[in-house]
N, C-alpha and C positions, 0 to 999 in steps of 0.2 A: 504494500500500500504506500502511496506517496506520503512524504512528511507533511505535517500540517502547513508549513510555510512554503511548500513547493508551488511554483508558479508555472502552469503549463503553457503560458504564452511567452515565457522567456526563452530565447534561443540558446542553443549550445554553441560553443566556439567552433566546434569541428564541422558544423553544418555548412560552413563556407567551402568545404571540400566537395560538395554536391551543388550542381547549378542547373538553372533553366533560363533560357533566353528566348523571348518571343521574337519571331521574325515578321513575316508578311501577315496582314490581317485580311480576312475575307470581307469583300463588299458585295452587296446585293446587285442585281442587274441594273437597278436604278441609282446605284452609287452609294446607297446608305450603308453604314457599318454593320457588320454582323459579328457573331461570337466566334466563328472559326478562325484558326490561325495556324501558321507554321511555327516551328521553334526547334531548339536543340537542347536535349537533356545531357548533362555532363556527369559521368560517373567515373569511379576509379578504373574501370575496365573499358572505357571508351564512350563515345558519343552516340546518342540516338536522335536522328533527325525525325522530327514529328510533322504531321501525323505519321504514326507507325503501327503496324500490326506486330504484336509480340507472339512469337511461336510458343505453344504450350508444350512443355516437357514435364509432365506431371510428376513422374518418379525419377527426375534427373535424366530423362531421355525424351526427345520428341519421337513418339512411337514409330519404330521401323526405319528411322532415319538417323544417320550418323551425324555428329556435330560438324564434320567437314562438309557434309551435304547440306546441312542447315545453313551454314555460312555461304556456300556456293549458290543456293537458291535465293539469297538476298536478305535473309532475316538479320535484323540488327541486334536482337536480344531474345532471351528465352525466359519463360516463367515456369517455375516448379511449385509444387504444393507442399506446404509445411506439414499438413496432417499426414499425408502418405509417407513422407520422408521421416517423420517422427516415428511412425509405426515400423517402417522398414526402409533403410537398414538401421535407423537411429540417428538423431541429429549429432550425437557425439562422434559418430564415424565420419560424417562430412567435415566436422570441425578438425578432427585429427588429419584428414586428408588435405586440409588447406582451404576448405570451402567448396561450395557448390560447383563453381566454374572448374576448378582443378579436378574435382572428383569426377566430373562427367566429360572433361576434355574440351570444354567450351571456353573460348578466350574473350568473348564479348561480354556486355552487360547482362546481368541476371536479375530476375524478380522472384520473390516468393509471396504467395498469398498467406493469410494468417492461419488457414485451416478452418475458419469459422463456417464457411459454406459447406464443407464436407462433413463437419461435425453435425450440423443441423440437418442437411439433406439426407445423408446416409443414416443419421440417427433417427429420422422420422420415417425411414423405410422407403423413401422415394429414390434411393440409389443416386444416380448422377444428375437427375433432373427434378427440380421442383416446379409444379405447375405455375406458370406465369401468364396463363391465358385467361383464366376466368376469375372474376371478382365475386366469389361466392363465400359470404361470411356467415352462413347459416350453421356451420359446424363449430366444434370446440377449437380453442386456440392451440391446444396441444395435439391436434389431429395427427394420425399416422396413416401411412398407405394401407389400403385394404389387405388384411391377412398378415400384417407385419407387426413386430414388436418395437416399441419405442426404445431406441438405444442411446438417446441423449436427453439429459434433463438440465434445465437452466436454473441457476440461482443467482443471487446478487454478486457472488464472488467469482463465478465462472460456470463451467459446464462439466458434468460427469458424463462420460460416454463409454460405450462398449466398442471395442475394435471390430470392424466388419470382417477382419481376417480370422481372428481366433476367439472373439468374445471376451477377451480380457478387459478389465475396467481401467479407464484412464481419466485424468483430470486436465482440462485446459482452462487457464485463466489468462487475463492480460499479461501477467508476469511470466507465466509459463510459456505462452506463445512468443513473447519477446525473447526469452531465453533460447527457445528452440530455433527461432529465426536467426538470432545472432550466431548460434552454432552452425547453422546451415550456411550462413555467410553470403547471402545475395546482396547485390548492390542496392536494391530497393525492396523494402518489406512493407507489409500492410498491418495496420493495427487490428487487434482482435475485436470483432463486433458480433452482435447477435443478428443473424439472418431471419427475417420474417417473410411470409408469403402473402399473396393477395387474398388468401382465405382467412387471415388473422383479422380480428375486429379492430376498428379504429382505436378503441380503448387500449388494446394490447399493443398496437403500433406506437402509441404515445408512451406507454410504459417501457417498451423495448428501446425506443429511441433515447430515452433518458438514461437507461442502463448503458447503452452503447456510448453515450457522452461520458459517463463516469469511467467506463472502461478505457476510453480514449485518453483521459488524463492519466490513468494508471499506466497505460502503454508508453506514453511519453516519459513519465518518471522512470520506469524501468529501463527503457531504451537509453536514456541519458546516463543512468547509473552503469549499465553494461558497457556503454561507449567509453566511460571513464576507466572501468576496471579491466577491460580487455585491451591493454596497451599493446601497441604494435600492429593492431588490426586496422585494415582500411575502413574508412567511415561508411556506414550503411545508412541510407536514407529511409525515413519512415513516412508512409502515407496514411492519413486518416481515411476512414471509409464512411461515406455518406449513405445513410438509410432514409426511410420515410415513406416507402412504398409509393402509391400513386397520389399521395396528398401533397399539394403545393405548400401549404403552411408548414408541414413537417419537414419536407425536403429543404425548404429555405431556412428553417430554424436549425436543422442539422448543419447546413453549410455555414451559417453564422457562428454557431457554437464551435465547430471544429476549425473553421477558418480563422478564428481568433487564437488558436493554439499553435504551438511551434512545430507543426508538421512540415515536411519537405515537399509534400504534394498531397494529392487526394485521389481516392478511388470512389467511383460512383457505382454503388452496388445495390443488392437487394431486389425486391420484387417490383417489376414494372411491366405493363402491357406493351406489346410491340408497337401498337399504334400511337402510344404516348411516349415512346422512347425519346424523340427529339424534343418534345416539350419538357420532359423531366431533366434531360441533360442541359437544356437551355436555362431552366430555373437555377440549376447548380452553377453553371458557368457565370451567370449574372451575379451570384452571391460570393463565390470563392475568390481568393486573392488572384489577381491577374498574373502575378509573377511566379506562380507555382503550377506545375503540370497536373493534368487531370487524366486519370486512367479509367476507362469504362470496362467493367468486368464482364466478359462473356459474350461477345458478338463477333460475327464474321460474314453474315450475309451481305451482299453488295448494297441493298437498299439501306440496311442498318448502318453500314460503314459510312455512306455518304451523309445520312441523317446525323450520325454522331459527330462527324467532322464539321458539318455545317453549324452545329449547335455548340461547338467548343470542346469536344473531346480531343485529347492529344495522342493517347495510345489506347489500345484495346487488345484483348486476347480472346481466344476461343479454341476448344479442342476439335471443332467440327471438321476442319480440312483433313486431319488424319483419321478421325473417327469414321467419317463417311467413306474414306478411301478403302478401309478394310471391308466395306460392303460393295466395293467395285464402283462407287460413284466418283465421277470426275467433273471438274469445273471447266466450262467453256464460256466464250463470250455470248453464247446463245442459250445458256442455262446449264443445269446440272443433269447429267445423264448416267445411266448404269451400264458399265462395260460388260456386265454378265449377259446382256441381250444377244440373241442369235445373230443379229445383223452385223455384229462386230467380228464374227468368226473369220471372215475373209476381207476385213477392212485393213489394208496395208498402209494406211496413213497414220501419222502421229496423233496423239490425243487431240492436239490443236495445231493445225498447220501454222507455221510462223512463230510458234512459241519457242523460246530459246532455253528452256529448262533442260536438264540432263536427260530426263525421260523422253521428251519429245524430239530431242536431237539424236536419239539412239534407238528407239524402240517404236513398234507399231501397235495400233489398237488390237490387231489380230494376235500378236504375241502376248500382250498383257491379258487379253481375254483368255487365251490358252492357260496362262499361269494361274489366273483366278479360278478357272474351271478345274484345274488340276490341284487346287488347294496349295499352290506354291507360295511361300511367304514373300517372295520377291515382288509379287503383284502389289502387296501392301506398301512396300517401299517405293516402287515406281509411281504409283498413283499418289501416294502421300507427298513425294517430292514435287509432283506437278501441282497438286492442290495448294500446298504451302506457297509455292512460287507464284501461282495465280493470285492468291490473296495478298501476299506481300507486295507483289507488283501492282495490283489494283490500288492499294493504299499509297504506294510511291507515285503512281500516276496522278492520284488525287492531290497529293502534296505539291507535285510539280505544276498541276493545273491551277492550284490555289495561288502559287507564286506568279504564274503567267497571266492570271486574270481570266482563265477559261474554265473555272471549276464547274459552273452550272451547265455549260455546254457539254463537258465530259460526263457529268451526272446524267443528263438527259439521254445522251448517246448510249452509255453503258446500261442504264436501267431499261431503256426501250428494247434493247437487244436481249438482255438477260431474261427479262420477264415476258417476252413475247408469247411464250407458250407454244412455240413451234417445234416440230421434230428436229433432231440433230441434222443440220444441213450438210455436214462434211462426210465424205466417204460414200460407199455404196451399200444399200441394204443387201442382206444375204439373198442369194437366189432361191426362188421357191422350188 
């Protein structure tokens, strides 16, 4: 717990080792200023030019892709998960190895989330996804997925949870999360927060938001204490996490409360409906300090990417590019298609003609279709490389267009093509 005289708004001297500089600001077609911007995040392991898509390497690996391939496809940074690394192999192992980057052989900037999302989502039996589509508050605030046992229980001090791996009982609190993330050693960490869903009542959202505020103060206090005690370690930045679900007053209050604290940046998290994503990000961008980066947790669809950038998000992450790849789905300018389809058996073109990723430069749809049908793991790797390259490249194109003043032209062009709902126009259908 913080000492009574601790001031969470007072900065630490070492915070100067982390930086963010705003570059070009987005303007509307009529010339009026908007919330989007380019920028540069500076970390001990390199710069991140923003807006940027951060590749997800949950367990210190981007699934099926080597760090060298992640670098080659254009990713600037990788985000791993504190919950999973705490359970296996253990944060102390990463600390002994020299930190996340050295442990996984990645030389660029790294992020870790706090583990709060996994504790709550896995703990309520919803596995990797919490329903963010329906605002149904008719059920209890401690609801669990049908047929599942609640594995996480929140109190004022933290959360008790059972490991999804072996059922053992564990405790996460702001102080424990900070200790775990300092041992993992990422350049950017996130404060421990309570995740709520759209099914929680407004009353519970208010209660949870206040708890997350108190936890944020405790995270800063522990973060600064660990920064002082772990001499010789590179400075790790700490981002506060903005909750508040779909409520404007709660989101703005969270931004005002945490924005006044000595965080290095902010994560915009929690429950939100897809159609309200831009509005909610905009509320946060209007309230948060202009000179600190904003990370939006968990998006990768092209429409969400443009909406997030337009409304002031600087970085974002999502597991989707590699997750869907393992089910044969690949991204194209014309939408997402499944390579398992029979039409690809004799399609000897690359996944996307003109794409300069390793996969498209060396392999055909027919070959990767064969790998997938034969249950060869190489199909996961090749499609994952392409999907990550596609997503990283899309965000890089948006960043360049923002600088060039052509952001809205690019947005209209990309979304009109991607969501046209037409069949894959490339290659030849299989003969009947």
